[in-house]
C-alpha positions in Angstrom: -41.2 -83.1 -125.6 -38.8 -83.7 -122.7 -36.1 -82.7 -122.0 -37.3 -78.9 -120.9 -35.3 -77.2 -123.6 -33.9 -73.5 -122.8 -32.3 -71.3 -125.6 -30.3 -68.6 -124.6 -29.7 -65.8 -127.2 -27.2 -63.1 -127.3 -25.2 -61.2 -130.0 -22.1 -63.1 -130.8 -22.7 -66.3 -128.8 -19.4 -66.2 -126.9 -20.1 -64.1 -123.7 -23.4 -63.8 -122.1 -25.5 -66.5 -123.7 -22.7 -69.1 -123.1 -22.6 -68.1 -119.5 -26.5 -68.5 -119.3 -26.1 -71.7 -120.9 -23.5 -73.4 -118.6 -24.8 -71.4 -115.5 -28.4 -72.8 -115.7 -27.1 -76.6 -115.9 -24.8 -75.8 -112.8 -28.0 -74.6 -111.1 -29.8 -77.7 -111.8 -27.0 -79.8 -110.8 -26.9 -78.1 -107.6 -30.6 -78.8 -107.0 -30.1 -82.4 -107.5 -27.2 -82.4 -105.4 -29.6 -80.9 -102.8 -32.0 -83.7 -103.3 -29.2 -86.3 -102.8 -29.7 -87.5 -106.7 -26.9 -87.8 -109.2 -26.1 -84.4 -110.9 -25.2 -86.1 -114.1 -29.0 -86.6 -114.4 -29.2 -82.7 -115.1 -29.0 -83.4 -119.1 -31.8 -85.8 -118.7 -34.2 -83.2 -117.3 -32.9 -80.1 -118.8 -31.3 -79.2 -122.4 -29.7 -75.7 -122.0 -28.0 -74.3 -125.1 -27.3 -70.8 -126.8 -27.0 -69.0 -130.1 -26.0 -65.7 -131.4 -28.1 -63.2 -133.6 -24.8 -62.5 -135.6 -22.4 -65.2 -137.1 -19.1 -63.3 -136.6 -17.9 -65.9 -134.0 -19.4 -69.3 -135.4 -17.0 -72.2 -133.9 -15.3 -70.0 -131.5 -14.8 -71.0 -127.9 -16.2 -69.3 -125.2 -14.5 -65.9 -124.5 -11.9 -66.5 -122.0 -13.3 -64.1 -119.3 -16.7 -65.6 -119.5 -15.3 -69.1 -119.4 -13.4 -67.9 -116.1 -16.6 -67.0 -114.6 -18.2 -70.3 -115.2 -15.3 -72.1 -114.0 -15.1 -70.1 -110.9 -18.7 -71.0 -110.2 -18.0 -74.5 -110.7 -18.9 -75.3 -114.3 -17.0 -75.5 -117.4 -16.8 -74.5 -121.1 -15.6 -77.7 -122.5 -16.8 -78.5 -126.0 -18.7 -75.2 -126.4 -18.5 -73.6 -129.9 -20.7 -70.6 -130.9 -23.5 -70.9 -133.2 -25.8 -68.4 -135.2 -29.6 -68.5 -134.2 -31.5 -70.5 -136.5 -35.3 -70.8 -136.6 -35.5 -74.3 -136.2 -33.7 -73.7 -132.7 -36.4 -71.1 -131.6 -39.2 -73.8 -132.7 -37.6 -76.5 -130.6 -37.2 -74.2 -127.5 -39.7 -74.3 -124.6 -38.2 -71.3 -123.1 -36.1 -68.6 -124.9 -34.1 -66.1 -122.9 -32.3 -63.2 -124.5 -29.5 -60.9 -123.2 -31.4 -57.8 -124.2 -35.0 -56.6 -125.5 -33.4 -56.0 -129.1 -32.6 -59.8 -129.0 -36.0 -60.5 -127.9 -37.6 -58.6 -130.8 -35.0 -60.3 -133.4 -36.3 -63.8 -131.9 -40.2 -62.7 -132.3 -39.5 -61.4 -135.7 -37.9 -64.5 -137.0 -40.6 -66.6 -135.1 -43.8 -64.7 -134.3 -45.4 -67.9 -132.7 -42.5 -67.9 -130.3 -43.5 -64.6 -128.5 -45.3 -66.1 -125.5 -42.2 -68.2 -124.6 -39.5 -65.6 -125.4 -38.4 -63.4 -122.5 -35.5 -60.9 -121.6 -33.4 -62.9 -119.3 -33.8 -60.2 -116.2 -37.6 -59.8 -117.3 -38.3 -63.6 -116.6 -36.2 -63.5 -113.5 -38.7 -60.6 -112.3 -41.9 -62.5 -113.4 -40.8 -65.8 -111.5 -41.7 -63.9 -108.3 -45.4 -63.5 -109.5 -45.9 -67.3 -110.4 -47.6 -69.2 -108.0 -45.4 -72.5 -107.6 -48.0 -74.2 -105.6 -50.3 -74.2 -108.9 -47.7 -75.8 -111.3 -47.7 -79.5 -111.8 -46.0 -81.5 -109.0 -42.3 -81.5 -108.9 -40.6 -84.7 -109.5 -36.9 -85.3 -110.7 -38.1 -87.0 -113.9 -37.9 -85.6 -117.4 -41.7 -85.8 -117.8 -42.3 -83.9 -114.6 -39.7 -81.2 -115.3 -41.0 -80.8 -118.6 -44.7 -80.3 -117.7 -43.7 -78.1 -114.7 -41.2 -75.9 -117.0 -43.7 -75.4 -119.6 -46.4 -74.3 -117.1 -44.0 -72.0 -115.3 -43.4 -70.3 -119.0 -47.2 -70.1 -119.6 -47.6 -68.6 -116.2 -44.9 -66.0 -116.6 -46.3 -65.0 -119.9 -49.7 -64.5 -118.3 -48.0 -62.5 -115.6 -46.3 -60.3 -117.9 -49.6 -59.1 -119.3 -48.5 -57.7 -122.3 -46.1 -55.3 -120.8 -42.7 -54.9 -122.4 -39.3 -55.7 -120.7 -37.9 -52.7 -118.7 -34.4 -51.2 -119.5 -32.8 -52.8 -116.4 -33.9 -56.1 -117.5 -31.1 -56.0 -120.2 -27.8 -57.5 -119.5 -24.8 -55.3 -120.5 -22.5 -56.5 -123.0 -18.9 -57.4 -121.3 -17.3 -57.8 -124.6 -13.9 -56.5 -124.5 -14.3 -55.3 -120.8 -12.4 -56.5 -117.6 -13.1 -59.6 -115.5 -15.0 -57.3 -113.1 -17.8 -56.5 -115.6 -17.9 -60.2 -116.7 -18.4 -61.0 -112.9 -21.1 -58.6 -112.7 -23.1 -59.9 -115.7 -22.4 -63.4 -114.6 -24.2 -62.6 -111.1 -26.9 -61.1 -112.8 -27.5 -64.4 -115.0 -27.2 -66.2 -111.6 -30.3 -64.0 -110.3 -32.5 -65.6 -112.9 -31.3 -69.1 -113.6 -30.8 -70.2 -109.9 -34.5 -69.2 -109.0 -35.5 -71.1 -112.2 -33.8 -74.2 -111.3 -35.4 -73.8 -107.9 -38.9 -73.4 -109.5 -38.1 -76.7 -111.5 -36.8 -78.8 -108.9 -37.8 -77.2 -105.5 
């Protein structure tokens, strides 16, 4: 039930998935602003959170270069604390976006019934282009409408996938221990999926 819940998954939950978590919220806020609505309503419409397949960094803040990328794009890392992925988080998610195909396999191994709503982030971005937005439920800035549109979008993307596996290019590189330029590139790639996702949810 509402709000539409997106779970982002990477390895340690301090670089890629936190950036995706916060950049999706930022994209939804931008859509609300374009509709002359209060961007603070984003929390009513969407719950974007993240976790890691490993527990090495549990409780840690976002990696500083990741936090810098989020801040540079207008978001913030306030209140973030890394978590290890749990099965109940998968159960409660309407959409699971993983950084890599390996992590997608990890999620599905943990919860096989989540396969139809679990995608590599880049894969989901590709599939968005195959979805007919006009066939989705009506677009309104209400929790119920965004939830209905979001869940229908996930089902349509799964149908468009037609059983095909993600492509190698769908994976996000792990920027851990690398420079700001690498983090910037990865953040750009995240935005290439989360911004169109927000645009479909709130056209």
